[in-house]
N, C-alpha and C positions, 0 to 999 in steps of 0.2 A: 504494500500499500504506499502511496506517495503522500507525504505530509509537507505542507508549506512551512518552511523554517522562517523565511522572511521575504519581503518584497525587494530585497537587495538595495538598501540605502547606502551601503558602502561601495566605493569605487571598484574594489576587488573583493569578491566573496572569499575571504580568508579561509573559511571552514572547508571549501571544496578541495583544494589540493592536499590538505593534510589528512583526509579520510583514508584509512588504510584499506578499506574494502570498496571504495568508489561508490558508496551509497549516496553521496551528495552531488546533485547536479544543479546547473544553473541553466534555466530555460526562460528566455524572454524576460529577463530582469526579475525573475523570481527564483528563489533557491529552494529546492525540495530535498527531502531525505527519503530514501526507499527503506521503509521500516523492516522489510523482510531480509534485506542485505546488512543493515546496521548491526553491529556486535556490541554496541553500548559502551564503547571505550571512553567516550566523553571528550576526546581530543577537539572535536569541532566546537564544543561549548567553551573550552578553555581558550582556544584561539579567538573565537568571536568576542568573548568577554575581554580579552586583552587588546585586540587590534581593531575591532570593527567600530563603525561610527555610531551605530544604534544599539548595539548589544542585544540583538533580537533573541539570542539563545539564553540569555541570562535567567529567565523565568521558566524556561522549559526543562523538564527533567529528562534524564537519560531513558527512563521507562517510556516517556512521551516519544522520544526519538525512535525507539524500538517498536512502538505501536502497542504498548502494554497499558498505557494510561490514557 
């Protein structure tokens, strides 16, 4: 299942290149996570909170990313 992470308010979606499973994709200025592929490592959350403009993943849990919440 694809979940919208954010509408990409940052110039570069920092979360996309760090995902070890490639579960994060950027399509038409919206960033999605494929919850079936996500392993719940949380790297995307850490990178988003540290480097992104809008901190979109700050309030989202790892369970949410994995489609469990």
